[in-house]
C-alpha positions, 0 to 999 in steps of 0.5 A, a space after each residue: 256624425 256615424 260611429 264605425 262598426 266593430 270588426 273581427 279583423 281588429 280583434 285578432 290584431 289585439 290578441 296577436 299583440 298579446 302572444 308577441 308580448 308574451 313570448 318575449 317575456 318568457 324568451 327574456 325571462 330564459 335568456 336571463 338565467 344563461 351563460 353563453 360559453 366560446 372556446 377557440 384553440 390554436 391552431 383551430 379544428 380541435 376536438 372539443 371534450 369535456 368532464 364533469 370531475 376533470 377525469 376520464 371519461 372525456 366525452 365530446 363537447 355537444 357533437 349533435 349541434 357540431 360543438 365539438 370542433 374549435 371555434 366552438 360557442 354556446 349557451 348553457 345554463 347559468 351556474 354550469 361546472 364543467 372541465 374542458 380539454 382540447 386536442 389535435 392530432 400532431 399535438 400534446 393534448 391541452 391540460 383541463 380548465 375549469 369553466 363556472 358559467 354564470 347567469 348574463 356572463 360571457 365566458 372564453 376559454 383559450 388553449 394553445 396546443 403544443 406541437 409534437 417533434 414528430 410534426 415539427 420535423 414532418 414541418 421542416 422536410 416540407 421546407 426541405 431541411 434536414 436534421 444534422 446532429 453535429 450541430 442539434 440543428 435543421 439544416 439546409 443540406 445544399 448550403 452545408 455541402 452535405 450528400 445523402 447516402 442510403 438514406 443517410 446525410 454526411 459530408 462528400 469526404 464520408 460518402 466517399 468513405 463508405 463508398 469505398 469501404 462498401 466496394 471492398 477497398 482498404 485505405 493504406 499509406 493513404 490510398 484505397 487498395 484491396 486487403 491483398 495489396 494492402 498486405 503485400 504493401 506493409 510487408 514490403 514496408 516492413 522488410 526495409 525497415 529490417 523486420 521479419 515474421 515470426 509467429 504472425 508478427 513482424 519484430 527485429 532479427 535480434 527478437 527473433 533469435 531470442 523467442 527461438 532460443 526461448 522456445 527451444 528451452 521450453 521443449 528441452 525443458 519437457 524433456 529434463 530428468 527433474 521435471 516437476 509439474 507447474 503448479 496452477 496459476 492463481 488468482 486474486 481479485 482487483 478493481 477495474 485492472 487497466 491491464 493483465 498482471 502477473 506476480 512471480 515469487 520464488 521461495 527458494 535460495 535458487 535464483 530462477 529464470 521463467 521461459 513463457 513460451 507463446 505468440 511472444 516469447 520472453 524471459 524473466 529472471 526471478 532472484 533467490 527469496 524475491 518476487 516479479 511483478 509483470 504486465 503479460 500480453 494475454 493469450 495461451 503459454 507454455 510455461 517453464 522454471 528452470 532453477 540455478 540450482 541443481 538441487 531443485 527441480 525445474 517445472 513445466 506446465 501451461 497457462 492461459 492469461 485472459 485480458 483483464 483491461 476495463 472488466 467490472 471483476 479482474 484478477 490479478 494471476 500469481 505463479 508460486 515456484 517452491 521447488 522441491 523442499 525434500 530435494 535437499 534432504 534427500 541429497 544428503 541423505 544419499 551421499 557417503 558421511 563425512 568422517 569429521 576428526 578432531 587434530 589433537 590438541 595437547 595441553 603443556 603440564 604447568 609445574 607449579 613451584 613448591 616451597 622448599 622446607 625453610 620456606 614453609 618452616 613456620 616459628 612455634 608458639 614457643 618460639 614466639 614467645 621467645 622472639 617477643 621477650 627479646 624484642 620487649 628488651 630491645 625497646 626497654 633499651 636492656 639489648 642491642 640490635 645485634 645482641 637480640 639477634 643472638 638471642 633470637 630463635 633461628 625460625 625467626 630470624 628465617 622469616 625476618 631475613 625472607 620478608 625484610 632481606 636487603 644489604 645489611 642493617 643496624 639499629 634505630 635508624 640503623 644502615 642501609 639506604 635510607 634507614 629511620 631513627 627510632 627503636 627499628 630495625 633497619 633492613 637494606 634496601 628492602 627494609 626493616 622489619 618489626 615484629 610485635 602485636 599491634 606494631 607497625 612494619 615498613 617495607 621497600 618504598 612504603 608497605 607495611 603490614 601489623 601482624 597479631 591484629 595490627 594493620 597495614 598501610 602503604 606509604 613512600 616511607 613505611 613505618 609510621 615515624 614519631 610512634 613508640 613503637 615505629 622508626 621513620 624511614 627513607 626509600 629503604 625501609 624502618 621498622 618499628 619494634 614492638 614484640 610478637 609481629 612481622 617486620 615490613 618488607 
């Protein structure tokens, strides 16, 4: 058997196989440290940008290899950290996402893009829809019976009204007419209702007469001889007023009439020392304040009241009438003084009764001692009462008669109506009179009095019965005997 000889071609084949094996080993080694990243968006075709920190600047993702438009798939080294974001015209940019590429791994990154309102509107209009604000929705105009006028969608009635107004017409009682025709028709209707035109306003005939009268009063007030200038109209801050208000105050005793002459003329009455609050139509007025009493002046002026409704900072107006404080004093000073004469008053003279000499005669001490001695003898029984009278000094007897007078007398319970027992003297119906120091005296219906340190009492029967110096008594009087005192009256 003959051996086959070696050739160069075999050596080449072996060399090629060895090179392929080496290249495969290098490729496998390289591929073993890489990762594949796939980026998809909805909708597709978005621009892919990346950032190492998740902050600007954002750079296109491998634009040289065409990987910056979704969908995009590329190989990166394992352990690569990057932030990715998707952007597309008509959509809001997506939020960044972090991609951590692990070795021997496949990463899928998906972005859902939200369309902008402009893009949505563009798509809806392409479908023949319109945005209908009353429904807050996209609708089909033909299905809703809508019409377009000057680039706006509206109902057919709204389109008709817009067309009439653009033609210069106005609506009156359901008809579209020219402004001149409307004014003519309105005036005819007002006249038919009994209204009259005054100061550009249609009012009742009776109101016209009132306003004309007020305007005439204001004009006449301007020529009044006692005219004074109207004080300035005051203002006071008010929160968010709903109307224009005016407060009128009267600081005098005279009632006043306040006349306002303006676009609408009216009158306000304010009593003395009083006030009124009114709502006034904004505008310019001539104002006259006319008092009812002649001692106060008429005031005249002009005032403008601005509309205060729905203002953030509003005011309330005020008009304060104080008249002329010095007018009354000047009038009094100018008048003739009044002669005030008081009638003569005659006061009658009152004559006081004078005591007679007999009434005023008083017993002397000697006479009183004599009377005491006589009365002691009466008590002891040495003398009777008649004998005692004979021996009693005249002055003492006079005093006894004045105080105990009456009809008759008697001994111990003597004569007289109601004389009582005991060493007493009864004196008529009036009573007896006792005289003696420290003794009782009975008088009349019972008044008794003790002289010389005695006591005065009152009782129905005069002196006390049963005592050594007093006798019982009835309605007359019983006077107990005691020397030196005065008898009962």
